[in-house]
Residue, then its C-alpha position, 0 to 999 in steps of 0.5 A: m179825086d181820091d183825096l177829096l172823097p173822105d172830105l166829101t163824105l164827111a160834108f154830106n153826112e154833116t149836111f144830112q144830119m143838119l137837115s134831119i134835125s131841122t126837119v124833125l124840129a120843124i115838124l115837132g114845133g110846127l104841127p102843134l102850133g098849126f093845129l092850135i091856130f086852126v082849132t082856136d080860130r073863129h067858129l071852130f072847135w075851141q074858139n079862143r081869141f087870146i090863144y089864137l092871137v098869141a100862136s099867130v104872133l109866134v108863128n109870124i115871128i118865127r117865119s120872119v127869122p130867115f128874112v132878118i138873117l138875110 
C-alpha cells in the first residue's frame, strides 16, 4: 500500500487539476452564452433574432460533443 500512495496522490492531483480547469472554462464560456441567449430572446431586453439563433446553435453543438465522443 505504501508503494501506491505516491501514484494515488499524483493521480488525485491530476484529476483535480483537470476538473478545476474544465469547471473554470465551462463557467467562463457558459455564463456569457447563456446570458446572451436569455437577453436576445423574443420580448426581452435586446431582442435580436440573429444573435439568438447563432448562440443557440453554438450551444447545441457544444452540448452534443460528449454524445459524439461516446
